[in-house]
C-alpha positions as CSV (number, residue, x, y, z in Angstrom):
1,M,26.6,36.1,18.6
2,I,24.1,34.2,16.4
3,T,22.4,36.6,14.1
4,R,18.8,36.1,12.7
5,K,20.3,35.2,9.3
6,K,22.5,32.6,10.9
7,K,19.6,31.2,12.9
8,W,17.6,30.9,9.6
9,W,20.4,28.9,7.9
10,L,20.9,26.8,11.0
11,G,17.2,26.0,11.0
12,I,17.4,25.0,7.3
13,G,20.4,22.8,8.1
14,V,18.5,21.0,10.9
15,V,15.5,20.4,8.7
16,L,17.7,19.0,5.9
17,A,19.6,16.8,8.3
18,A,16.4,15.5,9.8
19,G,15.0,14.8,6.3
20,L,18.2,12.9,5.3
21,L,18.1,10.9,8.5
22,V,14.4,9.9,7.9
23,A,15.2,9.0,4.3
24,A,18.2,6.9,5.3
25,Y,16.6,5.2,8.2
26,P,16.0,1.5,7.4
27,R,12.2,0.9,7.4
28,V,12.8,-2.9,7.3
29,R,15.3,-4.6,9.5
30,T,16.8,-8.1,9.7
31,A,15.8,-10.3,12.6
32,R,15.7,-14.1,12.8
33,N,12.4,-15.9,13.5
34,A,12.5,-18.1,16.5
35,S,10.4,-20.6,14.5
36,G,12.7,-20.6,11.5
37,T,14.3,-23.7,10.3
38,T,17.5,-24.5,8.3
39,L,17.1,-26.3,5.0
40,A,19.3,-29.3,4.3
41,A,22.0,-29.2,1.7
42,Y,21.6,-31.1,-1.5
43,P,24.5,-33.5,-1.9
44,V,26.8,-32.8,-4.8
45,R,30.2,-34.0,-5.9
46,D,33.4,-32.1,-5.4
47,D,34.0,-31.9,-9.1
48,N,30.6,-30.6,-10.0
49,Q,31.7,-28.3,-12.8
50,P,28.4,-26.5,-13.6
51,L,28.0,-25.5,-9.9
52,R,31.6,-24.3,-9.8
53,E,31.0,-22.3,-13.0
54,A,27.9,-20.8,-11.5
55,Y,29.8,-19.6,-8.4
56,R,32.5,-18.1,-10.6
57,F,29.9,-16.3,-12.6
58,L,28.2,-14.9,-9.5
59,E,31.5,-13.7,-8.1
60,R,33.0,-12.1,-11.2
61,E,30.3,-11.1,-13.6
62,S,26.7,-11.2,-12.4
63,G,26.5,-8.1,-10.2
64,M,23.9,-9.8,-8.1
65,D,23.7,-9.5,-4.3
66,A,22.1,-12.9,-3.5
67,F,21.4,-16.2,-5.2
68,V,19.7,-19.4,-3.9
69,A,18.8,-22.5,-5.8
70,L,16.8,-25.4,-4.3
71,K,16.6,-28.9,-5.6
72,G,13.2,-29.8,-4.2
73,D,13.4,-28.4,-0.7
74,Q,17.2,-28.8,-0.3
75,V,19.8,-26.1,-0.9
76,L,21.8,-26.8,-4.1
77,A,23.5,-23.4,-4.2
78,S,23.7,-20.4,-1.8
79,W,25.7,-17.2,-2.5
80,G,25.8,-13.6,-1.2
81,E,23.4,-11.9,1.2
82,T,20.8,-14.6,1.2
83,S,19.4,-13.6,4.7
84,L,19.0,-9.9,3.9
85,P,15.4,-8.7,3.4
86,I,15.3,-7.1,-0.1
87,N,12.4,-5.3,-1.8
88,T,10.7,-7.8,-4.0
89,H,9.2,-5.1,-6.3
90,S,6.9,-6.8,-8.7
91,V,7.6,-10.3,-7.3
92,R,5.1,-9.1,-4.6
93,K,2.3,-9.8,-7.1
94,S,3.1,-13.5,-7.3
95,V,3.4,-13.7,-3.5
96,L,0.0,-12.1,-3.2
97,S,-1.4,-14.6,-5.7
98,T,-0.3,-17.4,-3.4
99,L,-2.2,-15.7,-0.5
100,Y,-5.3,-15.4,-2.7
101,G,-5.3,-19.2,-3.2
102,I,-5.5,-19.7,0.6
103,A,-8.1,-16.9,1.1
104,I,-10.3,-18.4,-1.6
105,R,-10.1,-21.9,-0.1
106,K,-11.2,-20.3,3.3
107,G,-14.2,-18.8,1.5
108,L,-13.1,-15.2,2.2
109,I,-12.9,-14.1,-1.4
110,G,-14.6,-15.3,-4.6
111,L,-13.0,-15.2,-8.0
112,D,-16.2,-13.9,-9.7
113,Q,-16.9,-11.2,-7.2
114,T,-17.0,-7.8,-8.9
115,L,-15.5,-4.5,-7.7
116,A,-19.1,-3.2,-7.2
117,E,-20.0,-6.2,-5.0
118,L,-16.8,-5.7,-3.0
119,G,-17.5,-2.0,-2.5
120,I,-14.4,-1.0,-4.5
121,D,-14.2,2.4,-6.3
122,D,-11.6,5.1,-6.5
123,R,-12.5,8.4,-4.8
124,K,-9.8,10.3,-6.7
125,V,-10.9,9.0,-10.1
126,P,-14.4,7.4,-9.8
127,L,-14.9,4.2,-11.8
128,T,-17.6,3.8,-14.4
129,A,-20.3,1.2,-14.0
130,V,-18.6,-0.9,-16.6
131,E,-15.3,-0.7,-14.8
132,R,-16.9,-1.7,-11.5
133,G,-18.0,-4.9,-13.2
134,A,-14.4,-6.2,-13.3
135,T,-14.0,-9.4,-11.2
136,V,-11.3,-10.6,-8.9
137,R,-10.4,-13.0,-11.7
138,D,-10.0,-10.1,-14.1
139,L,-7.6,-8.4,-11.8
140,L,-5.6,-11.6,-11.2
141,T,-5.2,-12.1,-14.9
142,S,-4.4,-8.4,-15.4
143,R,-7.5,-7.9,-17.6
144,S,-9.5,-5.5,-15.5
145,G,-10.2,-2.9,-18.2
146,V,-9.5,-0.2,-15.6
147,Y,-6.9,2.2,-17.1
148,I,-6.2,5.0,-14.6
149,E,-3.0,6.2,-12.9
150,A,-1.7,3.9,-10.1
151,A,0.9,3.8,-7.4
152,G,4.2,2.3,-8.4
153,E,3.9,2.5,-12.2
154,T,7.0,2.6,-14.3
155,R,7.4,5.0,-17.2
156,G,6.8,2.1,-19.6
157,M,3.5,1.2,-17.9
158,K,2.3,4.7,-18.1
159,D,3.3,5.1,-21.7
160,S,1.6,1.8,-22.7
161,R,-1.6,2.3,-20.7
162,P,-4.6,1.9,-23.0
163,R,-7.1,4.7,-23.4
164,R,-9.7,4.6,-20.7
165,G,-12.8,2.7,-21.8
166,S,-11.1,1.1,-24.8
167,H,-11.7,-2.4,-23.4
168,R,-14.3,-4.0,-21.2
169,P,-13.2,-6.1,-18.2
170,G,-11.8,-9.4,-19.3
171,E,-11.2,-8.4,-22.9
172,A,-7.5,-7.5,-23.1
173,F,-4.3,-8.0,-21.2
174,Y,-2.4,-5.0,-19.8
175,Y,0.2,-5.2,-17.0
176,N,-1.7,-3.0,-14.7
177,N,-0.6,-1.7,-11.3
178,W,-4.0,-0.3,-10.5
179,G,-5.4,-3.8,-10.5
180,F,-2.4,-5.3,-8.6
181,N,-2.7,-2.6,-5.8
182,V,-6.5,-3.1,-5.6
183,L,-6.0,-6.8,-5.2
184,G,-4.0,-6.0,-2.0
185,V,-6.8,-3.7,-0.8
186,I,-9.5,-6.4,-1.5
187,F,-7.4,-9.0,0.3
188,E,-7.0,-7.0,3.5
189,K,-10.7,-5.9,3.4
190,Q,-12.1,-9.4,3.0
191,T,-9.7,-11.3,5.2
192,K,-9.4,-8.7,8.0
193,L,-5.7,-9.4,8.0
194,S,-2.8,-7.2,6.7
195,I,-0.8,-8.8,3.9
196,G,2.2,-9.1,6.3
197,Q,0.2,-10.9,8.9
198,A,-1.4,-13.3,6.5
199,L,2.0,-14.0,4.8
200,Y,3.6,-14.7,8.2
201,E,0.8,-16.9,9.6
202,W,-0.3,-18.7,6.4
203,I,3.1,-19.2,4.6
204,A,6.2,-18.1,6.6
205,R,5.5,-20.1,9.7
206,P,4.4,-23.3,8.0
207,T,7.5,-23.3,5.8
208,G,9.9,-22.3,8.5
209,M,11.0,-19.0,6.9
210,R,14.0,-17.7,8.9
211,T,13.6,-13.9,8.5
212,F,10.2,-12.8,7.2
213,R,8.0,-10.8,9.7
214,P,4.7,-9.0,9.2
215,G,6.5,-5.6,9.4
216,H,8.4,-6.5,6.2
217,V,5.3,-5.4,4.3
218,I,5.1,-1.6,4.0
219,Y,2.9,0.8,2.1
220,S,3.1,3.7,-0.3
221,Q,0.1,6.1,-0.6
222,P,0.3,8.7,-3.4
223,D,-2.3,11.6,-3.6
224,Y,-3.7,10.7,-7.1
225,T,-5.4,7.4,-6.2
226,E,-7.3,6.1,-3.2
227,H,-5.5,2.8,-3.3
228,R,-2.1,2.4,-1.8
229,Q,0.7,0.2,-3.0
230,F,1.9,-2.7,-0.8
231,V,5.7,-3.4,-0.8
232,I,7.0,-6.8,0.3
233,F,10.6,-7.3,1.6
234,M,11.8,-10.8,1.7
235,T,15.1,-12.6,1.7
236,A,16.3,-14.8,-1.2
237,E,16.2,-17.9,1.1
238,D,12.7,-17.2,2.3
239,L,11.4,-16.5,-1.2
240,A,12.9,-19.8,-2.4
241,R,10.8,-21.6,0.2
242,L,7.7,-20.1,-1.3
243,G,8.8,-21.3,-4.7
244,A,9.4,-24.8,-3.3
245,L,5.7,-25.0,-2.3
246,F,4.9,-24.9,-6.0
247,L,7.2,-27.8,-6.8
248,R,5.2,-29.9,-4.2
249,E,1.8,-28.8,-5.3
250,G,1.4,-26.6,-2.2
251,K,2.7,-29.0,0.4
252,W,5.4,-28.5,3.0
253,G,6.5,-31.3,5.2
254,G,3.3,-33.2,4.5
255,R,1.1,-30.2,5.3
256,Q,-1.1,-28.7,2.5
257,V,-0.2,-25.0,2.8
258,V,-1.5,-23.8,-0.5
259,P,-4.3,-25.7,-2.3
260,A,-3.0,-28.0,-5.0
261,A,-5.8,-26.9,-7.3
262,W,-4.7,-23.2,-6.9
263,V,-1.0,-24.1,-7.7
264,R,-2.2,-25.6,-11.0
265,E,-4.8,-22.9,-11.8
266,S,-2.7,-19.9,-10.9
267,T,0.3,-21.0,-13.0
268,A,-1.9,-22.0,-16.0
269,V,-2.0,-19.7,-19.1
270,H,-4.9,-17.2,-18.8
271,S,-3.5,-14.7,-21.2
272,E,-1.2,-15.2,-24.2
273,T,1.2,-12.3,-24.2
274,D,4.5,-11.0,-25.5
275,Y,4.8,-8.6,-22.6
276,Q,8.6,-9.2,-22.2
277,E,11.1,-11.9,-23.3
278,P,11.1,-14.8,-22.6
279,F,7.5,-14.7,-21.4
280,D,4.6,-15.8,-23.6
281,G,1.9,-16.3,-21.1
282,Y,0.4,-14.9,-17.9
283,G,-1.4,-16.8,-15.1
284,Y,-2.8,-15.3,-11.9
285,L,0.0,-12.8,-11.3
286,W,2.6,-15.3,-12.5
287,L,4.7,-14.9,-15.8
288,L,5.1,-18.1,-17.9
289,D,7.8,-19.3,-20.3
290,R,6.1,-22.2,-22.1
291,D,9.2,-22.9,-24.2
292,E,11.1,-24.0,-21.1
293,G,8.0,-25.0,-19.0
294,T,8.9,-22.6,-16.3
295,V,7.0,-20.2,-14.0
296,W,8.5,-16.8,-13.2
297,A,8.1,-14.1,-10.6
298,D,9.9,-11.0,-11.9
299,G,10.6,-7.6,-10.3
300,W,12.4,-4.4,-11.1
301,G,16.0,-4.1,-10.1
302,G,16.9,-7.7,-10.6
303,Q,14.4,-9.7,-8.5
304,F,13.9,-13.1,-10.2
305,M,12.5,-16.5,-9.3
306,I,12.1,-19.4,-11.6
307,I,10.0,-22.4,-10.7
308,D,11.0,-25.4,-12.9
309,P,8.8,-28.4,-12.1
310,A,10.4,-30.6,-14.8
311,H,13.8,-30.4,-13.1
312,D,12.5,-30.0,-9.5
313,L,14.3,-26.6,-9.2
314,V,13.7,-23.2,-7.7
315,V,16.2,-20.6,-8.7
316,V,16.2,-17.1,-7.0
317,S,18.4,-14.1,-7.8
318,R,18.2,-10.8,-5.9
319,N,19.6,-7.2,-6.1
320,D,19.4,-5.0,-3.0
321,T,17.6,-1.9,-4.1
322,G,17.6,-0.4,-0.6
323,R,15.6,-0.6,2.5
324,S,14.9,3.1,2.9
325,P,13.7,5.9,0.6
326,L,17.3,7.3,0.3
327,G,18.7,3.8,-0.4
328,M,16.2,3.1,-3.1
329,G,16.9,6.5,-4.7
330,W,20.6,5.8,-4.7
331,F,20.1,2.4,-6.4
332,H,17.9,4.0,-9.1
333,L,20.5,6.7,-9.8
334,S,23.3,4.0,-10.0
335,G,21.6,2.5,-13.1
336,R,22.4,-1.0,-11.8
337,D,19.8,-3.5,-12.7
338,G,19.6,-7.3,-12.9
339,A,19.9,-9.0,-16.2
340,R,17.1,-11.5,-16.9
341,N,19.4,-13.5,-19.2
342,Y,22.0,-13.8,-16.4
343,H,19.3,-15.5,-14.3
344,Q,18.4,-17.8,-17.2
345,Q,22.1,-18.7,-17.5
346,L,22.3,-19.6,-13.8
347,H,19.1,-21.6,-14.1
348,H,20.6,-23.7,-17.0
349,L,23.8,-24.2,-14.9
350,M,21.6,-25.5,-12.0
351,I,20.0,-28.0,-14.4
352,A,23.4,-29.2,-15.5
353,A,24.6,-29.4,-11.9
354,T,21.9,-31.9,-11.1
355,A,21.9,-33.9,-14.4
356,G,25.0,-36.0,-13.8
357,P,25.6,-39.3,-12.1
358,A,24.1,-39.9,-8.6
359,P,25.7,-37.5,-6.1
360,R,27.9,-38.7,-3.3
361,T,26.4,-38.1,0.2
362,D,28.7,-36.0,2.4
363,P,28.5,-35.8,6.2
364,P,25.5,-33.7,7.4
365,G,26.1,-30.0,7.3
366,Q,29.1,-30.3,5.0
367,P,28.1,-29.4,1.4
368,A,30.8,-30.5,-1.1
369,V,31.0,-27.3,-3.1
370,H,31.5,-23.8,-1.5
371,S,31.7,-20.3,-2.9
372,P,33.9,-17.6,-1.4
373,K,30.8,-15.6,-0.7
374,A,28.5,-18.4,0.1
375,R,26.4,-17.9,3.3
């Protein structure tokens, strides 16, 4: 006989089990695109020591889950779960910047449009007249002058947030999630497309991305701000294709996918900053290392992409932080994070791997160097 007390505990158990099931359920799944294409392998010699050293480092020390390096638009190195959609975290901002370049070319958004002109406020914390004078350009350069709580902020961002009203729009750099999230809101409002749809139609299909789909962009809506956070999941391989666009001034297969002028303007220095090592500049949602002449997309948990025009390289490292609320929580509790200096080390090994004598051309589909975990 089941007593009332037992029924109560049984009900609690059912609710908890249902909650865990929802939390564990993958919100983003892997599925190949019918239009996806396979990138050619960059020819390398059997005795390419820097490449072998890179694979050994990835296998034994790095703790990374996926790694891809492109020489131009050819695969120089591929290791780990390269076809797994992984949360890009703050790399999402650089991806959005790329979409902005296309939207601006289409005449859907203007760099000098203000929040007031675009009808943007925040019902939870109304903006002042001065704050509503911030432009799209101010948001892209992280100089909006709007200092209120935002979805997806880290503890460091909260602690370093300037006092509200301390700077006018355009005056000072502050790495500001409120502005990043609002850029997503503005983009969808002005283009009448979701970020996922635009990314799929404007970039994924033209570059032959093999996994990305519109549903790989999801949203988080807290109760303390009107503006939700967009979250982009993308594989290491597909992210590398986006990076390769910047090596070719926005072209893929002879097609101008991203305006060449935007590639140059968005990766130019618009703010000098010591935000984090090794970065000393900020473009339109891109981090810059002027000492090495590289452009970075950088996200929490070990999401890194280096675009190196001088060496015609794109280098991507990824850590799987989970594809469900429970999975992300588990990663956070594990304390595992990607080391930026590890990614730099791999970048330097890729430079060395392509700096030797002319490579030998192997039969098609037979790259000369393999890793035990290469995929």
